[in-house]
C-alpha positions as a printed NumPy array, in Angstrom:
array([[-50.038,  29.774, -20.751],
       [-53.283,  27.854, -20.898],
       [-55.555,  27.935, -23.924],
       [-59.159,  26.768, -23.664],
       [-60.605,  25.148, -26.785],
       [-64.33 ,  24.83 , -27.483],
       [-66.658,  22.806, -29.711],
       [-64.907,  20.945, -32.549],
       [-61.511,  22.361, -31.551],
       [-61.737,  20.444, -28.289],
       [-62.085,  17.239, -30.292],
       [-58.947,  18.072, -32.297],
       [-56.89 ,  19.025, -29.22 ],
       [-58.166,  16.058, -27.224],
       [-58.822,  18.198, -24.166],
       [-60.422,  21.425, -23.045],
       [-57.288,  23.19 , -21.847],
       [-53.828,  22.906, -23.367],
       [-50.682,  24.544, -22.039],
       [-48.374,  26.399, -24.443],
       [-44.95 ,  27.885, -23.739],
       [-44.339,  31.218, -25.427],
       [-41.365,  33.448, -24.79 ],
       [-41.943,  36.549, -22.701],
       [-43.439,  39.191, -24.986],
       [-45.149,  36.56 , -27.148],
       [-48.081,  37.751, -29.233],
       [-51.482,  36.398, -30.177],
       [-50.102,  35.674, -33.657],
       [-47.239,  33.642, -32.198],
       [-49.692,  31.72 , -30.048],
       [-51.878,  30.89 , -33.053],
       [-48.797,  29.662, -34.888],
       [-47.862,  27.506, -31.867],
       [-51.383,  26.063, -31.864],
       [-51.233,  25.022, -35.52 ],
       [-47.72 ,  23.628, -35.073],
       [-48.9  ,  21.398, -32.227],
       [-52.211,  20.54 , -33.925],
       [-51.585,  20.733, -37.695],
       [-55.175,  19.814, -38.537],
       [-56.293,  23.067, -36.884],
       [-54.573,  25.109, -39.608],
       [-57.437,  24.603, -42.065],
       [-59.992,  25.228, -39.319],
       [-58.427,  28.433, -37.962],
       [-56.532,  30.049, -40.844],
       [-57.437,  31.082, -44.369],
       [-55.016,  30.412, -47.269],
       [-53.236,  33.726, -46.531],
       [-52.525,  32.594, -42.962],
       [-55.01 ,  34.969, -41.295],
       [-57.66 ,  33.91 , -38.818],
       [-60.974,  33.216, -40.484],
       [-63.614,  35.766, -39.549],
       [-65.758,  33.04 , -38.029],
       [-62.984,  31.942, -35.643],
       [-63.091,  33.73 , -32.333],
       [-60.035,  34.167, -30.121],
       [-60.605,  35.934, -26.828],
       [-57.92 ,  37.303, -24.528],
       [-59.301,  38.046, -21.072],
       [-62.813,  38.188, -22.53 ],
       [-62.   ,  40.561, -25.403],
       [-62.048,  39.322, -28.963],
       [-58.752,  39.824, -30.809],
       [-60.092,  42.087, -33.626],
       [-61.195,  44.558, -30.932],
       [-57.826,  44.682, -29.165],
       [-55.677,  47.705, -29.956],
       [-52.847,  45.665, -31.502],
       [-54.981,  42.753, -32.734],
       [-52.713,  39.785, -33.588],
       [-49.665,  41.7  , -32.38 ],
       [-51.118,  42.005, -28.872],
       [-48.641,  40.767, -26.274],
       [-50.123,  38.079, -24.062],
       [-49.087,  37.05 , -20.585],
       [-48.934,  33.605, -19.012],
       [-51.701,  34.704, -16.633],
       [-54.116,  35.776, -19.407],
       [-57.288,  33.785, -20.036],
       [-57.333,  32.613, -23.65 ],
       [-60.36 ,  31.028, -25.309],
       [-60.61 ,  29.807, -28.909],
       [-63.995,  29.125, -30.543],
       [-64.712,  27.876, -34.064],
       [-67.844,  28.848, -35.939],
       [-70.931,  27.361, -34.347],
       [-74.16 ,  26.883, -36.222],
       [-77.551,  26.118, -34.896],
       [-81.046,  25.5  , -36.01 ]])
């Protein structure tokens, strides 16, 4: 499945879109773990010390943010899903 990274995460990944292989039935949580395994420096950007997504990190599956999905991090994702990951963005 393809994951689109934005803002500072794109700098860490080195590209906008990165392909990840998850087993059939893989979840959002498993995808996040695959992301931090491939890009270890993203761990501190994405996850708090307890291993949960920071509230200011936004992961969207097919345009819906993970906290608003019925099963949240346990939501099963498909290879055809559109996945976008945004860090906090500040402005002035």
